[in-house]
OpenMM code with the backbone's topology and positions (N, CA, C; nanometers):
from openmm import Vec3, app, unit

residues = "MET THR LYS ARG SER ALA TYR TYR HIS VAL THR ASP GLY GLU TRP ILE GLN VAL PRO LYS ARG GLY TYR LYS GLU GLN CYS CYS ASP CYS GLY LEU VAL HIS ARG LEU ASN PHE LYS VAL ASP GLU LYS GLY ASN ILE HIS ILE GLN THR PHE ARG ASP PRO ARG ALA THR ASN GLY ALA ARG LYS ASN PHE HIS PHE THR LYS ASP ASN".split()
positions = [
    Vec3(1.3352, -0.6197, 2.3449),
    Vec3(1.2203, -0.5952, 2.2589),
    Vec3(1.2670, -0.6061, 2.1142),
    Vec3(1.1932, -0.6808, 2.0324),
    Vec3(1.2296, -0.6983, 1.8925),
    Vec3(1.1570, -0.5957, 1.8068),
    Vec3(1.2231, -0.5535, 1.7012),
    Vec3(1.1646, -0.4578, 1.6077),
    Vec3(1.0663, -0.5302, 1.5166),
    Vec3(0.9484, -0.4761, 1.5019),
    Vec3(0.8456, -0.5365, 1.4172),
    Vec3(0.8770, -0.5085, 1.2703),
    Vec3(0.8597, -0.6092, 1.1858),
    Vec3(0.8862, -0.5965, 1.0422),
    Vec3(0.7873, -0.5003, 0.9782),
    Vec3(0.8356, -0.4244, 0.8799),
    Vec3(0.7493, -0.3316, 0.8069),
    Vec3(0.6690, -0.4038, 0.6997),
    Vec3(0.6961, -0.5329, 0.6781),
    Vec3(0.6269, -0.6097, 0.5755),
    Vec3(0.4985, -0.6715, 0.6312),
    Vec3(0.3946, -0.6766, 0.5482),
    Vec3(0.2688, -0.7404, 0.5860),
    Vec3(0.2890, -0.8912, 0.5917),
    Vec3(0.2406, -0.9546, 0.6956),
    Vec3(0.2561, -1.0989, 0.7123),
    Vec3(0.1335, -1.1709, 0.6572),
    Vec3(0.1515, -1.2412, 0.5462),
    Vec3(0.0430, -1.3133, 0.4799),
    Vec3(0.0342, -1.4533, 0.5401),
    Vec3(-0.0871, -1.4985, 0.5667),
    Vec3(-0.1050, -1.6347, 0.6156),
    Vec3(-0.1149, -1.7287, 0.4962),
    Vec3(-0.0855, -1.8570, 0.5173),
    Vec3(-0.0907, -1.9553, 0.4098),
    Vec3(-0.2273, -1.9547, 0.3426),
    Vec3(-0.2265, -1.9453, 0.2098),
    Vec3(-0.3497, -1.9518, 0.1318),
    Vec3(-0.4275, -1.8221, 0.1234),
    Vec3(-0.3804, -1.7159, 0.1872),
    Vec3(-0.4513, -1.5882, 0.1870),
    Vec3(-0.4319, -1.5174, 0.0522),
    Vec3(-0.5412, -1.4662, -0.0047),
    Vec3(-0.5336, -1.3856, -0.1265),
    Vec3(-0.5144, -1.2407, -0.0864),
    Vec3(-0.4206, -1.1731, -0.1513),
    Vec3(-0.3985, -1.0315, -0.1240),
    Vec3(-0.3910, -0.9568, -0.2563),
    Vec3(-0.4309, -0.8308, -0.2544),
    Vec3(-0.4177, -0.7464, -0.3724),
    Vec3(-0.2828, -0.6770, -0.3634),
    Vec3(-0.2076, -0.6825, -0.4715),
    Vec3(-0.0735, -0.6242, -0.4724),
    Vec3(-0.0598, -0.5274, -0.5891),
    Vec3(0.0337, -0.4318, -0.5780),
    Vec3(0.0572, -0.3416, -0.6907),
    Vec3(0.1247, -0.4155, -0.8049),
    Vec3(0.1120, -0.3638, -0.9270),
    Vec3(0.1729, -0.4293, -1.0432),
    Vec3(0.3246, -0.4181, -1.0439),
    Vec3(0.3811, -0.3177, -0.9800),
    Vec3(0.5272, -0.2990, -0.9793),
    Vec3(0.5777, -0.2727, -0.8375),
    Vec3(0.6979, -0.3238, -0.8112),
    Vec3(0.7656, -0.2917, -0.6863),
    Vec3(0.7176, -0.3654, -0.5624),
    Vec3(0.6361, -0.4667, -0.5775),
    Vec3(0.5901, -0.5449, -0.4631),
    Vec3(0.7088, -0.6200, -0.4044),
    Vec3(0.7231, -0.6195, -0.2714),
    Vec3(0.8324, -0.6897, -0.2055),
    Vec3(0.7764, -0.7999, -0.1182),
    Vec3(0.8496, -0.9112, -0.1146),
    Vec3(0.8090, -1.0273, -0.0370),
    Vec3(0.9300, -1.0726, 0.0445),
    Vec3(0.9081, -1.0988, 0.1737),
    Vec3(1.0169, -1.1438, 0.2599),
    Vec3(0.9889, -1.2841, 0.3100),
    Vec3(1.0898, -1.3711, 0.2999),
    Vec3(1.0779, -1.5071, 0.3501),
    Vec3(1.0864, -1.5052, 0.5021),
    Vec3(0.9922, -1.5693, 0.5682),
    Vec3(0.9930, -1.5686, 0.7146),
    Vec3(1.0996, -1.6627, 0.7715),
    Vec3(1.1487, -1.7581, 0.6935),
    Vec3(1.2491, -1.8520, 0.7421),
    Vec3(1.3902, -1.7949, 0.7392),
    Vec3(1.4228, -1.7163, 0.6363),
    Vec3(1.5610, -1.6688, 0.6223),
    Vec3(1.5713, -1.5177, 0.6090),
    Vec3(1.4612, -1.4471, 0.5931),
    Vec3(1.4636, -1.3020, 0.5829),
    Vec3(1.4973, -1.2484, 0.4450),
    Vec3(1.5123, -1.3346, 0.3451),
    Vec3(1.5443, -1.2918, 0.2095),
    Vec3(1.4254, -1.2156, 0.1513),
    Vec3(1.4512, -1.0988, 0.0932),
    Vec3(1.3451, -1.0152, 0.0370),
    Vec3(1.3543, -1.0176, -0.1154),
    Vec3(1.2393, -1.0359, -0.1808),
    Vec3(1.2301, -1.0317, -0.3267),
    Vec3(1.1416, -0.9148, -0.3671),
    Vec3(1.1734, -0.8534, -0.4801),
    Vec3(1.0904, -0.7502, -0.5409),
    Vec3(1.0216, -0.8157, -0.6594),
    Vec3(0.8896, -0.8058, -0.6666),
    Vec3(0.8134, -0.8711, -0.7719),
    Vec3(0.7367, -0.7681, -0.8535),
    Vec3(0.7318, -0.7898, -0.9847),
    Vec3(0.6484, -0.7117, -1.0743),
    Vec3(0.5463, -0.8072, -1.1371),
    Vec3(0.4253, -0.7574, -1.1562),
    Vec3(0.3174, -0.8376, -1.2126),
    Vec3(0.2637, -0.7694, -1.3371),
    Vec3(0.2209, -0.8499, -1.4348),
    Vec3(0.1493, -0.7934, -1.5495),
    Vec3(0.0486, -0.8967, -1.5971),
    Vec3(-0.0581, -0.8461, -1.6556),
    Vec3(-0.1622, -0.9312, -1.7124),
    Vec3(-0.1600, -0.9084, -1.8631),
    Vec3(-0.1467, -1.0175, -1.9399),
    Vec3(-0.1412, -1.0028, -2.0855),
    Vec3(-0.2813, -0.9941, -2.1446),
    Vec3(-0.2873, -0.9783, -2.2767),
    Vec3(-0.4162, -0.9609, -2.3452),
    Vec3(-0.5091, -1.0811, -2.3307),
    Vec3(-0.4547, -1.1979, -2.2970),
    Vec3(-0.5372, -1.3178, -2.2757),
    Vec3(-0.5770, -1.3359, -2.1291),
    Vec3(-0.5337, -1.2432, -2.0427),
    Vec3(-0.5686, -1.2508, -1.9008),
    Vec3(-0.4716, -1.3331, -1.8174),
    Vec3(-0.3612, -1.3789, -1.8775),
    Vec3(-0.2616, -1.4547, -1.8025),
    Vec3(-0.1772, -1.3598, -1.7174),
    Vec3(-0.1488, -1.4002, -1.5941),
    Vec3(-0.0682, -1.3192, -1.5034),
    Vec3(0.0768, -1.3628, -1.5146),
    Vec3(0.1658, -1.2652, -1.5310),
    Vec3(0.3093, -1.2911, -1.5377),
    Vec3(0.3747, -1.2251, -1.4173),
    Vec3(0.4732, -1.2945, -1.3582),
    Vec3(0.5453, -1.2425, -1.2421),
    Vec3(0.6933, -1.2351, -1.2765),
    Vec3(0.7550, -1.1223, -1.2468),
    Vec3(0.8981, -1.1021, -1.2667),
    Vec3(0.9582, -1.0802, -1.1282),
    Vec3(1.0618, -1.1566, -1.0919),
    Vec3(1.1166, -1.1552, -0.9570),
    Vec3(1.2640, -1.1168, -0.9567),
    Vec3(1.3013, -1.0331, -0.8600),
    Vec3(1.4403, -0.9938, -0.8388),
    Vec3(1.4716, -1.0023, -0.6898),
    Vec3(1.5912, -1.0460, -0.6545),
    Vec3(1.6346, -1.0371, -0.5155),
    Vec3(1.6633, -0.8913, -0.4840),
    Vec3(1.6285, -0.8479, -0.3642),
    Vec3(1.6530, -0.7107, -0.3217),
    Vec3(1.7558, -0.7125, -0.2081),
    Vec3(1.8866, -0.7012, -0.2431),
    Vec3(1.9909, -0.7133, -0.1417),
    Vec3(1.9832, -0.6068, -0.0320),
    Vec3(1.9478, -0.4848, -0.0677),
    Vec3(1.9413, -0.3778, 0.0324),
    Vec3(1.8304, -0.4037, 0.1347),
    Vec3(1.7122, -0.4403, 0.0868),
    Vec3(1.6014, -0.4704, 0.1779),
    Vec3(1.6313, -0.5954, 0.2601),
    Vec3(1.6986, -0.6942, 0.1988),
    Vec3(1.7357, -0.8156, 0.2711),
    Vec3(1.8318, -0.7827, 0.3847),
    Vec3(1.9330, -0.6999, 0.3562),
    Vec3(2.0278, -0.6613, 0.4612),
    Vec3(1.9576, -0.5923, 0.5769),
    Vec3(1.8631, -0.5045, 0.5461),
    Vec3(1.7876, -0.4367, 0.6512),
    Vec3(1.7017, -0.5325, 0.7311),
    Vec3(1.6389, -0.6273, 0.6629),
    Vec3(1.5515, -0.7232, 0.7307),
    Vec3(1.6305, -0.8200, 0.8173),
    Vec3(1.7514, -0.8538, 0.7729),
    Vec3(1.8329, -0.9516, 0.8452),
    Vec3(1.9160, -0.8898, 0.9577),
    Vec3(1.9081, -0.7601, 0.9738),
    Vec3(1.9884, -0.6919, 1.0758),
    Vec3(1.9698, -0.7546, 1.2134),
    Vec3(1.8464, -0.7839, 1.2500),
    Vec3(1.8170, -0.8432, 1.3810),
    Vec3(1.7695, -0.9873, 1.3693),
    Vec3(1.7975, -1.0487, 1.2553),
    Vec3(1.7539, -1.1863, 1.2283),
    Vec3(1.8563, -1.2833, 1.2856),
    Vec3(1.8115, -1.3849, 1.3562),
    Vec3(1.9027, -1.4813, 1.4171),
    Vec3(1.8839, -1.6170, 1.3514),
    Vec3(1.9886, -1.6628, 1.2808),
    Vec3(1.9850, -1.7933, 1.2166),
    Vec3(2.0143, -1.9011, 1.3189),
    Vec3(1.9547, -2.0184, 1.3005),
    Vec3(1.9856, -2.1310, 1.3881),
    Vec3(2.0780, -2.2255, 1.3124),
    Vec3(2.1660, -2.2900, 1.3857),
    Vec3(2.2619, -2.3821, 1.3260),
    Vec3(2.1910, -2.5099, 1.2840),
    Vec3(2.2179, -2.5566, 1.1587),
    Vec3(2.1593, -2.6816, 1.1115),
    Vec3(2.2216, -2.7978, 1.1870),
    Vec3(2.1410, -2.8990, 1.2113),
    Vec3(2.1928, -3.0182, 1.2808),
    Vec3(2.2566, -3.1124, 1.1856),
] * unit.nanometer
topology = app.Topology()
chain = topology.addChain("A")
for resn in residues:
    res = topology.addResidue(resn, chain)
    for name in ("N", "CA", "C"):
        topology.addAtom(name, app.Element.getBySymbol(name[0]), res)
């Protein structure tokens, strides 16, 4: 039995509401987790700040099985 990820699985093209700080995103192909911060400036432009989250990545990859490239 595999452990279910604690991260919400977004489908391609799906719009989701996220918090302005501390949002985490995990890649389904490699398990890499990013922490994202969002802000909207006075002109309404959205800015995204991204950081790799090594601790969350290690936890996510614990049961992750990579396949060998051909």
